[in-house]
N, C-alpha and C positions, 0 to 999 in steps of 0.2 A: 418594246422600248419603255413603255410606262411601267412595266413590272420591274425592270432594272432600276428605274429612278426611284420607285417606292421602296425597293430593297435597300438601296444605298441611303435613302433618307432615314429609314428605320435604323440601319446600322450606324449612320453618322452620329447619332446621339451618344453611342458608346464606343466609337472608333477613335482611339487615342494614338494609334501608330500609323494609320493609313493603309493597313493591309486589309484586303477585302475578305480574306478568309476568316478573320476575327480570332485567329489562333493567338496572336500576341496579347490581345486584350484578355483572353480567357486565362492564359498562363500567368500573366502578371497581376491579376486581380485589381488592376487600376480602376476599372468600371465599378466593381463592388465596393472598393474602399471609397471611391468618389460618392457612391449612393449613400453609404453609411455616414461619411463626412457631412454631406448635405442634409441628411435626415437629423443629425445631431446638432445642427446650428440652432442656437438659442436654448438647447436643452442642458440641464445640469447632468454631468456624468453620474452614472448609476452607483459607482463605488462598491460598497460592501454588499448591496442587494445582489449584484451580479455574482460576487464571490459565493454568497450563501446559496444562490440558485444553482451554481455549479457543484458545490459541496453536497447539497441535498440530493442532486441527481446521482451521485456516485456512491454516497454513503449508504450502509445497510439500513433498511426500514426498521428492523428490530431494535436499533439503537435510538429510535425516536425521530429519525429524519423523515421529513415529509416527501413522499415520492409523487411527482407530478407527471402527467402523461405527456406534456410537451417537452420538446428538446430545448436546449439552451439557445440554439440558433433561432427557433421559433419565438421563444421568450424575448430575446433581444430584438428581433424584428418587430414585435409588438410594442416594446418599450420605446423604440425609436420612432415609431409611427410609419415605418416602411410599408406595413400591411395592417389591416384591421385586426383587432384582438380576436382570437379564435380561428382566424384564417391560417392556412399553411403557407408560409412565405417561400419555401424552397430556396433559401439564401444560404450560401456558404459563409458563415461568419468565421473566418480564419482568426488566428490569434491576434494579429495586429488590429483587425477590425473590432474584435471583442474588447481588446485593451483600450482602444480609442473610446468606445462606447462606455466602458466602465470607468476609466481614469483620465481620459483626454490624451494628449500627445505623449505624455510620459508612459501611459499604459500601451500605446501603440508601439512604442520602442521596447519596453521592458517585457511585455507579455510573451513574445516569441522566445526570448532568452530564459525567462522564468519557468516556462513549461516544457519547451522543446529540448533544452540541454540535459536536464535530468532524465528525460525519457530516452534520449539517444545514449546517454551514459550507461543507463541500465541495460539497454539492448546491445551495446558494444561489449558488455561484460558476458553476455550469453554467446555472442559470436562476433568475431572481428570483421569489420566492414572493409578492412584493408586487404584481406586475402579472398580470392575468388573460390571459396569453399561452398558446397551446397547449402550448408547451414546459414552462412552469411547472406547468400543470394535469396534464400527463402525468407529470412527475417527482413531483409531490405524490401522485398516485394510485398511482404505482409504489411509493413508500416508505412510505405511511401505515400499512399494516398492520404493517410492521416496527417502526415507532416505538412501537407499543403492545406487540407480542408478542415482539420479537426479543431474543435474549440477546447477550452481548458478542461472541461469535463471528460473529453475524449482522451487527453493526455494523462489525466488522473486515473481514468479506467485502464489505460495502457500500463501504467506503473503498478497499480494495486491489483489488477486482475489478469490482464493479458500476459505480462512478463512472467509472473509466477507459474501460470498454467503452461506457458510455452517452455519455460525452463524445465519443469517437471517432465513434460512430454518428450522433449529432446534428450534429457538425461536417461529416461526409460528406454527410448529407442537406441541410444548409444550403449547402454548396459546389455540390452537384449542382442543387438546385432553386431556391435563392434568391440565388445569387451575383450575379445581374444585377437583383435586386429594388430595389436602392438606386441611383438615378441620380446620376451625378457632375455632370451639367449641369442647370440649371433647366429646368422644363417649358415655361415661357413666357419670352419675351425681356423684359428689364426695360424699363419705360416710359421713353421719352426725354423729357427736360424741355425 
């Protein structure tokens, strides 16, 4: 009985829906956004520092960009004070949370559109998500975790690195295995009248 009370007391801090399984809380990211919101109270939004941190992480080092060992999520956790500098926060800073930390409420609304729609547009040019084709299913399963958990640098990496590599790999597989799959001539001769 005491064990059940302690578990519900611990879960009560983050229970926004009243489900004891905590599935609704994890899928909606309300607890994470609430933690980021409370951590940002009284702080000035990071602005361009966050943008440059993201660009530095995805840009090639030979062009003079500084490569840092920490991820953007770690850096944002340090900047908001959610964890001590140097510690690994293991926080999923999704796009709306990153946008809020960087630009306030405008960023929380704009960041998902700014980074997610170009990403999806590019991947829909590789395979249509409307048709249940193997390519569409593969690409959707490949990118679905990132749609929820990725920060802006993850979407920039997807556009600049993952999409071109995936396109070349799928094109090569198509040329090797399915080049002759479509016949130029009809299978049966047309009926003569």
